[in-house]
C-alpha positions in Angstrom: -54.6 -78.8 -63.9 -52.7 -75.5 -63.9 -50.5 -75.0 -66.9 -47.0 -74.2 -65.6 -45.4 -74.7 -69.0 -44.1 -71.6 -70.7 -41.6 -68.9 -70.3 -39.5 -68.7 -67.1 -40.7 -66.4 -64.3 -38.7 -63.8 -62.6 -36.7 -65.0 -59.7 -37.6 -61.8 -57.9 -40.7 -59.7 -58.0 -38.8 -56.5 -58.0 -41.5 -54.2 -56.6 -42.5 -56.5 -53.8 -38.8 -57.3 -52.9 -37.8 -53.8 -52.9 -40.7 -53.0 -50.5 -39.4 -55.8 -48.3 -36.0 -54.6 -48.3 -37.0 -51.3 -46.8 -36.8 -53.3 -43.6 -33.1 -53.4 -43.9 -32.3 -52.3 -40.4 -31.5 -48.7 -41.1 -32.4 -45.7 -39.0 -32.1 -42.2 -40.6 -28.5 -41.4 -39.3 -27.1 -44.8 -40.4 -28.9 -44.5 -43.9 -27.5 -40.9 -44.5 -24.0 -42.5 -43.6 -24.2 -44.8 -46.7 -24.4 -41.8 -49.0 -21.6 -40.0 -47.2 -19.4 -43.2 -47.7 -20.0 -42.8 -51.5 -19.0 -39.2 -51.4 -15.8 -40.0 -49.5 -15.0 -42.7 -52.1 -15.5 -40.3 -54.8 -12.7 -38.1 -53.2 -15.2 -35.3 -52.1 -13.7 -32.6 -49.8 -17.0 -31.1 -48.8 -20.3 -33.0 -48.3 -23.4 -31.0 -47.7 -26.7 -32.4 -46.3 -29.7 -30.3 -46.7 -33.1 -31.3 -45.1 -36.5 -30.0 -45.7 -39.5 -30.4 -43.5 -43.1 -31.1 -44.4 -46.3 -32.7 -43.0 -47.0 -36.3 -42.7 -50.2 -37.5 -41.0 -50.5 -33.9 -39.4 -47.2 -34.1 -37.9 -44.1 -32.0 -38.9 -41.4 -34.4 -40.2 -38.4 -34.4 -42.5 -39.8 -35.1 -46.0 -36.7 -34.5 -48.2 -33.0 -34.7 -47.9 -30.4 -33.7 -50.4 -26.7 -34.7 -50.5 -24.3 -32.5 -52.4 -20.6 -33.3 -52.8 -17.7 -32.0 -54.7 -16.2 -35.3 -55.7 -15.2 -36.6 -59.1 -18.8 -37.2 -60.3 -20.1 -40.1 -62.4 -19.6 -40.9 -65.9 -22.9 -41.7 -67.9 -22.6 -45.5 -67.6 -21.8 -45.5 -63.9 -24.5 -43.0 -63.2 -27.1 -45.2 -65.0 -26.2 -48.0 -62.6 -26.0 -45.9 -59.6 -29.4 -46.7 -58.3 -29.2 -50.4 -59.3 -28.9 -53.0 -56.5 -25.8 -54.9 -56.5 -23.9 -52.6 -58.9 -20.6 -51.3 -57.6 -17.2 -50.2 -59.1 -15.7 -51.4 -55.8 -17.6 -54.8 -55.6 -16.1 -57.0 -53.0 -13.0 -54.8 -52.7 -11.0 -54.9 -49.5 -9.4 -51.4 -50.2 -12.6 -49.3 -49.9 -15.2 -48.4 -47.4 -18.1 -50.3 -49.3 -17.9 -53.4 -51.3 -21.4 -54.9 -51.6 -23.0 -52.5 -54.1 -26.2 -52.2 -52.0 -25.4 -49.6 -49.2 -26.7 -46.3 -50.5 -29.5 -47.9 -52.5 -30.9 -49.8 -49.5 -30.3 -46.9 -47.3 -32.5 -44.6 -49.6 -35.2 -47.1 -49.9 -35.4 -47.7 -46.2 -36.6 -44.1 -45.5 -37.8 -42.7 -49.0 -40.0 -43.7 -51.9 -38.1 -41.9 -54.4 -34.4 -41.3 -55.3 -32.9 -39.0 -57.7 -29.2 -38.4 -58.6 -27.5 -35.7 -60.7 -23.8 -35.7 -61.5 -21.2 -34.1 -63.5 -17.6 -35.0 -64.2 -14.7 -32.7 -64.5 -14.4 -30.9 -67.8 -18.0 -31.4 -68.8 -20.8 -28.8 -68.7 -23.5 -31.5 -68.7 -25.3 -32.4 -65.5 -27.0 -35.8 -66.1 -29.8 -37.3 -64.1 -31.3 -40.7 -63.1 -34.2 -41.6 -60.8 -36.1 -44.4 -59.3 -39.6 -44.1 -57.9 -40.7 -47.1 -55.8 -44.4 -46.1 -55.9 -44.4 -46.0 -59.6 -42.4 -49.2 -59.8 -45.1 -50.9 -57.7 -47.9 -49.6 -59.9 -45.9 -50.7 -63.2 -45.3 -54.2 -61.8 -49.0 -54.6 -60.8 -49.9 -53.6 -64.4 -47.6 -56.2 -65.9 -44.8 -53.8 -67.0 -41.2 -54.5 -66.3 -39.4 -52.5 -63.7 -36.1 -50.7 -64.7 -34.1 -47.6 -64.4 -34.3 -45.3 -67.4 -31.0 -44.0 -69.1 -29.7 -40.7 -67.8 -31.4 -37.7 -68.9 -30.9 -34.0 -68.5 -33.7 -33.1 -66.1 -32.6 -30.0 -64.3 -31.6 -29.9 -60.7 -34.5 -28.4 -58.7 -34.0 -24.6 -58.4 -33.7 -24.4 -54.7 -30.8 -26.9 -54.7 -28.9 -25.5 -57.6 -27.0 -23.1 -55.6 -25.3 -26.0 -53.6 -24.0 -27.7 -56.7 -20.3 -27.2 -57.1 -19.0 -25.3 -60.1 -16.8 -28.3 -61.3 -17.4 -32.0 -60.8 -19.8 -33.2 -58.2 -23.0 -35.2 -57.3 -26.2 -34.5 -55.9 -28.5 -37.2 -54.4 -32.1 -36.4 -53.5 -34.4 -38.6 -51.3 -37.9 -37.5 -51.5 -41.3 -38.6 -50.3 -39.6 -39.8 -47.1 -42.1 -41.6 -45.0 -39.8 -43.6 -42.4 -37.5 -41.3 -40.6 -36.6 -41.6 -36.9 -33.6 -40.7 -34.9 -32.6 -44.1 -33.6 -34.8 -43.8 -30.5 -38.2 -43.8 -32.4 -38.4 -40.1 -32.4 -39.4 -38.5 -35.7 -39.5 -34.8 -34.9 -37.2 -32.9 -37.1 -35.1 -31.3 -34.4 -34.6 -34.8 -32.6 -33.6 -36.3 -36.0 -31.1 -33.7 -36.8 -29.5 -33.7 -33.5 -29.1 -37.5 -33.6 -27.8 -37.2 -37.2 -25.2 -34.7 -36.3 -24.0 -36.8 -33.3 -23.9 -40.0 -35.3 -22.2 -38.6 -38.3 -19.5 -36.6 -36.2 -18.6 -39.9 -34.5 -18.8 -42.3 -37.3 -16.8 -40.2 -39.8 -14.5 -38.7 -37.0 -11.3 -39.7 -38.7 -12.3 -38.0 -41.9 -13.5 -34.8 -40.2 -10.2 -34.7 -38.3 -8.4 -35.1 -41.5 -10.0 -32.2 -43.1 -13.0 -33.6 -44.9 -16.0 -31.2 -44.4 -19.5 -32.5 -43.6 -22.2 -29.9 -43.3 -25.7 -30.4 -42.1 -28.1 -27.6 -42.9 -25.2 -25.2 -42.9 -23.6 -26.5 -39.7 -20.0 -27.7 -40.0 -19.7 -30.9 -37.9 -16.9 -31.4 -35.5 -15.4 -34.8 -35.0 -16.4 -36.6 -31.8 -13.9 -39.1 -30.5 -15.3 -41.4 -27.8 -11.7 -42.2 -26.7 -10.9 -38.5 -26.3 -7.6 -38.7 -28.1 -8.1 -36.7 -31.2 -7.7 -33.0 -31.2 -10.2 -30.4 -32.3 -13.1 -32.5 -31.4 -16.6 -31.7 -30.1 -15.3 -32.6 -26.5 -12.5 -30.1 -26.9 -14.8 -27.5 -28.2 -17.4 -27.9 -25.4 -14.9 -27.9 -22.6 -13.0 -24.9 -24.1 -16.3 -22.9 -24.3 -17.2 -23.8 -20.8 -13.9 -23.0 -19.4 -13.8 -19.6 -21.4 -17.3 -18.8 -20.3 -16.3 -19.2 -16.7 -13.0 -17.3 -17.3 -10.8 -20.2 -16.6 -9.3 -20.2 -20.0 -9.0 -16.5 -21.2 -7.9 -15.8 -24.6 -7.3 -19.4 -25.6 -7.7 -20.6 -29.1 -9.9 -23.3 -30.3 -7.0 -25.6 -30.7 -6.9 -26.3 -26.8 -6.9 -30.1 -26.4 -7.8 -32.0 -23.3 -5.7 -35.2 -23.0 -7.1 -38.5 -21.8 -5.1 -41.2 -19.9 -4.2 -44.0 -22.4 -4.2 -47.4 -20.4 -3.9 -49.5 -23.7 -3.2 -48.9 -27.4 -1.6 -51.9 -29.0 -1.9 -54.3 -32.1 -3.0 -57.6 -30.7 -3.5 -61.0 -32.4 -7.0 -62.6 -32.7 -6.9 -65.8 -30.8 -7.0 -68.7 -33.1 -6.3 -66.6 -36.3 -3.4 -65.0 -38.1 -5.1 -61.6 -38.0 -4.5 -58.6 -35.7 -6.6 -55.8 -34.4 -5.7 -52.5 -32.8 -7.3 -51.9 -29.4 -7.4 -48.8 -27.4 -8.7 -48.2 -23.9 -8.6 -44.7 -22.3 -9.9 -42.8 -19.3 -11.5 -39.3 -20.1 -9.5 -36.2 -19.4 -9.9 -34.6 -15.7 -12.0 -31.8 -17.3 -14.6 -34.4 -18.4 -14.4 -36.5 -15.2 -14.9 -33.4 -13.0 -16.3 -34.9 -10.0 -18.2 -37.9 -8.6 -21.9 -38.0 -9.7 -21.3 -35.6 -12.8 -21.8 -38.2 -15.3 -25.5 -37.6 -15.9 -25.8 -33.9 -15.5 -26.3 -31.3 -18.4 -22.6 -31.0 -19.1 -22.3 -34.8 -19.3 -25.1 -35.0 -21.9 -23.6 -32.2 -23.9 -20.2 -34.1 -23.9 -22.3 -37.3 -25.0 -21.1 -39.3 -22.1 -24.3 -41.3 -21.3 -24.3 -43.0 -24.7 -20.6 -43.9 -24.1 -21.4 -46.2 -21.2 -20.1 -49.7 -22.0 -20.0 -48.8 -25.6 -17.2 -50.2 -27.9 -16.4 -48.3 -31.1 -15.4 -50.6 -33.9 -13.7 -48.9 -37.0 -13.1 -50.4 -40.4 -11.0 -48.5 -42.7 -11.2 -45.5 -40.5 -15.0 -45.6 -40.6 -17.1 -46.6 -37.5 -19.4 -49.4 -38.3 -20.5 -50.1 -34.8 -20.9 -48.2 -31.5 -22.6 -50.6 -28.9 -22.2 -52.7 -25.9 -20.9 -56.2 -26.3 -22.6 -58.5 -23.8 -20.4 -60.1 -21.1 -17.3 -58.2 -22.2 -16.7 -55.8 -19.4 -15.6 -57.6 -16.1 -18.4 -57.6 -13.4 -20.8 -56.1 -16.1 -21.0 -52.6 -17.3 -21.2 -49.8 -14.4 -22.4 -46.2 -14.6 -18.8 -44.7 -14.4 -17.7 -46.7 -17.3 -19.2 -44.0 -19.4 -16.0 -42.2 -18.8 -13.9 -45.0 -20.4 -13.1 -45.0 -24.1 -13.0 -48.4 -25.8 -12.0 -48.6 -29.4 -11.2 -51.6 -31.9 -9.8 -50.9 -35.4 -9.7 -53.7 -38.0 -9.1 -54.3 -41.7 -11.7 -55.6 -44.2 -9.8 -58.9 -44.1 -11.6 -59.4 -40.8 -15.1 -58.6 -42.1 -16.3 -62.3 -41.4 -14.9 -62.2 -37.9 -16.5 -59.0 -37.2 -19.9 -59.9 -38.5 -19.9 -57.0 -41.1 -22.9 -57.0 -43.2 -24.1 -55.2 -46.4 -25.6 -52.7 -44.1 -22.7 -51.0 -42.2 -24.7 -50.8 -38.9 -23.7 -53.1 -36.1 -21.1 -55.6 -35.7 -21.3 -59.0 -34.1 -17.8 -60.1 -33.2 -17.0 -63.8 -33.5 -16.3 -66.0 -30.5 -12.5 -65.8 -31.2 -12.4 -62.1 -31.4 -15.0 -61.7 -28.4 -12.6 -64.0 -26.3 -9.6 -61.7 -27.3 -11.4 -58.5 -26.4 -12.8 -60.1 -23.1 -9.3 -61.0 -22.0 -8.0 -57.4 -22.7 -10.9 -55.9 -20.9 -10.3 -58.1 -17.8 -6.8 -57.0 -17.5 -7.2 -53.4 -18.4 -10.7 -52.2 -17.2 -10.2 -52.8 -13.4 -7.1 -50.5 -13.5 -9.1 -47.7 -15.4 -11.8 -48.1 -12.9 -9.5 -47.8 -10.0 -7.7 -44.7 -11.5 -11.1 -43.0 -11.9 -12.0 -43.7 -8.3 -8.6 -42.4 -7.2 -9.1 -39.1 -9.0 -12.5 -38.6 -7.6 -11.2 -39.5 -4.2 -8.4 -36.8 -4.5 -11.1 -34.4 -5.6 -13.1 -35.1 -2.6 -10.1 -34.6 -0.4 -9.3 -31.3 -2.1 -12.9 -30.0 -1.9 -13.0 -30.9 1.7 -10.2 -28.3 2.5 -12.8 -25.6 2.2 -15.2 -27.6 4.3 -16.0 -25.9 7.6 -14.4 -22.5 6.5 -17.7 -20.8 7.3 -18.3 -22.6 10.7 -17.4 -19.5 12.7 -20.0 -17.3 10.8 -22.7 -20.2 11.2 -22.1 -20.3 15.0 -22.2 -16.5 15.3 -25.4 -16.3 13.4 -26.8 -19.0 15.7 -26.4 -16.8 18.7 -27.9 -13.8 16.9 -30.7 -15.6 15.3 -32.4 -16.3 18.8 -33.8 -12.9 18.8 -34.6 -12.5 15.2 -38.0 -13.4 13.3 -38.5 -17.2 12.8 -39.0 -19.0 9.6 -42.6 -18.8 8.1 -41.8 -21.6 5.6 -45.0 -23.9 5.2 -43.4 -26.9 4.0 -41.7 -29.2 6.6 -39.4 -32.1 5.3 -40.4 -35.5 6.3 -37.7 -37.5 8.5 -36.6 -39.4 5.4 -36.3 -36.2 3.3 -34.4 -34.5 6.2 -32.0 -37.5 6.5 -31.3 -37.5 2.7 -30.5 -33.7 2.9 -28.1 -34.3 5.7 -26.4 -37.1 3.7 -26.0 -34.9 0.8 -24.6 -32.0 2.7 -22.1 -34.4 4.5 -21.1 -35.7 1.1 -20.7 -32.2 -0.4 -18.6 -31.2 2.6 -16.3 -34.2 2.2 -17.4 -35.6 5.6 -18.8 -39.0 4.5 -15.8 -41.2 4.3 -16.8 -43.1 7.2 -20.1 -43.7 9.0 -18.6 -42.2 12.2 -17.3 -39.1 10.3 -20.6 -38.4 8.8 -22.5 -39.0 12.1 -20.2 -36.5 13.8 -20.7 -33.9 11.0 -24.5 -34.3 11.2 -24.5 -33.8 14.9 -22.4 -30.6 14.7 -24.7 -28.9 12.3 -28.0 -30.3 13.6 -28.9 -27.2 15.7 -27.5 -24.5 13.4 -30.2 -22.4 11.8 -27.9 -21.8 8.9 -25.4 -24.4 7.6 -22.8 -22.9 5.0 -20.4 -25.0 3.0 -18.3 -24.2 0.0 -18.9 -26.9 -2.8 -18.1 -27.5 -6.4 -21.0 -27.8 -8.8 -21.5 -26.9 -12.5 -23.6 -23.9 -13.8 -23.6 -20.3 -13.1 -25.5 -20.2 -9.9 -23.5 -18.4 -7.2 -25.1 -20.3 -4.3 -27.7 -22.9 -3.7 -30.3 -22.6 -0.9 -32.1 -25.8 0.6 -34.8 -24.9 3.1 -35.6 -27.6 5.7 -38.2 -25.8 7.7 -36.5 -24.2 10.8 -33.0 -24.8 9.1 -31.4 -23.7 6.0 -28.5 -25.1 4.0 -26.5 -22.6 2.0 -23.9 -24.1 -0.7 -21.6 -21.4 -1.9 -20.2 -22.5 -5.5 -16.5 -22.3 -5.5 -16.7 -22.7 -9.4 -18.5 -19.5 -9.8 -16.5 -16.5 -10.8 -17.7 -14.5 -7.7 -16.0 -17.0 -5.4 -12.7 -17.3 -7.5 -12.3 -13.8 -8.2 -13.6 -12.2 -4.9 -14.0 -14.6 -2.1 -10.9 -16.7 -2.7 -8.5 -13.7 -3.1 -10.0 -12.2 0.0 -9.4 -15.5 1.9 -5.7 -15.6 0.7 -5.2 -12.0 1.9 -6.7 -12.8 5.2 -4.6 -15.9 5.6 -1.4 -14.0 4.4 -0.8 -11.7 7.3 2.3 -12.2 9.5 1.0 -9.9 12.2 3.0 -6.7 11.3 1.7 -3.2 10.4 0.2 -2.9 7.0 0.0 -6.7 6.3 -2.1 -7.0 9.5 -4.3 -4.2 8.5 -4.9 -5.7 5.1 -5.7 -9.1 6.6 -8.1 -7.5 9.0 -9.9 -5.6 6.1 -10.0 -8.9 4.1 -11.5 -10.8 7.0 -14.1 -8.2 7.6 -14.9 -8.3 3.8 -15.4 -12.0 3.9 -17.7 -11.7 6.9 -19.7 -9.1 5.1 -20.0 -11.2 1.9 -21.1 -14.3 3.9 -23.6 -12.2 6.2 -25.1 -10.8 3.1 -25.9 -14.1 1.7 -27.1 -15.4 5.0 -29.2 -12.3 5.2 -30.8 -13.0 1.8 -31.5 -16.7 2.8 -33.0 -15.4 6.1 -35.3 -13.1 4.0 -36.4 -16.2 2.1 -37.5 -17.8 5.3 -40.1 -15.0 5.8 -42.2 -16.3 2.8 -44.3 -19.5 2.9 -43.1 -20.9 -0.3 -39.6 -19.5 -1.0 -38.6 -21.9 -3.7 -41.6 -21.1 -5.7 -41.2 -17.4 -5.0 -37.4 -16.9 -5.4 -36.0 -19.9 -7.1 -35.7 -18.0 -10.5 -34.3 -15.0 -8.7 -31.4 -17.0 -7.2 -30.5 -18.4 -10.8 -30.7 -14.9 -12.4 -28.7 -13.4 -9.7 -25.9 -15.9 -10.1 -25.9 -15.8 -13.9 -26.0 -11.9 -14.1 -23.2 -11.6 -11.5 -21.1 -13.8 -13.5 -21.9 -12.0 -16.6 -21.0 -8.7 -15.2 -17.8 -9.9 -13.6 -16.6 -11.5 -16.7 -17.3 -8.4 -18.8 -16.5 -5.6 -16.4 -13.0 -5.3 -15.0 -10.5 -2.7 -13.9 -12.8 0.3 -14.1 -12.0 1.7 -10.6 
């Protein structure tokens, strides 16, 4: 018989338990956020995050990350307990971001095998240090030794990190021997991880960043990202201002330029079946973000971080986002692609933690049935109106863009007559009937001639026998025009967003249309019309030249892009020299 009499055994085998707790559900950005929480609670004004790369299984990965803040630091007794699971000076408090005493510890263990912390309080010249090494703890436990955290010592800060430590009070936390880093999508390359980290932190801590707290990742100051588009000085404001400034739509504007959304709902609402309230906000992105139908997945949309906003609801607790995800069966008729332009935010106080499903890991929230019903009722009332407004705006844009449709028809018809006696196309690739039909559908849509089947059919019939079809359309980027070759026929799309169109062609058209038939005005109008003809014939002549090559897209595709970008660059930089 086994002898079970004797001294009590530990409730938990610490080393093995800690290895199991590494599966706490963190990814790298959410783990980093837990340390940032502590820095904010310590009244830090500047939080620096410094990553270091290394090799793991022959792959380049992040192997070490340091967090440095200028907060109030930790007294010796607090520092000794800093790495102890369950210890918190704010345990179960409803007045702070954290309350369980496990956040930063579990976060560190979830990605790294060793954690170190150095801290100094105001008025002291001593920087004290504690550490915990999980690998060593496992070995000690296996050899029968008790696992613990040694009292603070005065081990110096690594020399390469010393320059980051503040002159007064502050704390430095170092995670090393990192072996479990991913960016939330399973990718572990340093660039992907850092990019995802920046995106997550700028959204999660947007209220603090907007309030003046600095968070720096590898020397880059983060800008707040507000998925409801209401806050000023955000990432979206910065990207839009840069894009408009680059294309000369916003000359000499300051970075304080803000692009306002439409706010459809922003109210305190009671949670059904309880005495609690939440604050719900639903918005539609500003027109500069909406741009035009079909733009939600292009390069600019990705830069504006729109795809991840599709159907996502941002839950904020104490101004800190704890979840940004889709709640099943909340949006009426399910989530649709254009919903990425809709901002949906829920703010609540810690008293609602149980209803929100808040856990000791501040990642994810599972609203209770009562809260889900409250949000679903609001969504059913508000979301259809937001969607309708979005379609109204896009429809208006389609109608406005259609004003320029057909402006080049006289040129295209004249070119058709002359083209009969000119060299014919030598393009080898001939589109299939399906490809040609798709190209015609796209051109009809771009020209604003697809509101009805009859309108589209009439447009297609009108352009079917033209060797060159020319339309003015709106598309992002710095290409002056796009060329699509369809064997014997070529489509030319002149980009009305390009500076060449806005500063050259559009003013000429206004001059041409401004004549009242008398003297000088008529002469100016005639000159403007001839200049417009010359510009379009120059572009048609270029497109015609491309048709004399067997594979023009391969041969001249890059040339077109460079021509457009260099033209835009020169027009932006060189003015009033003649």
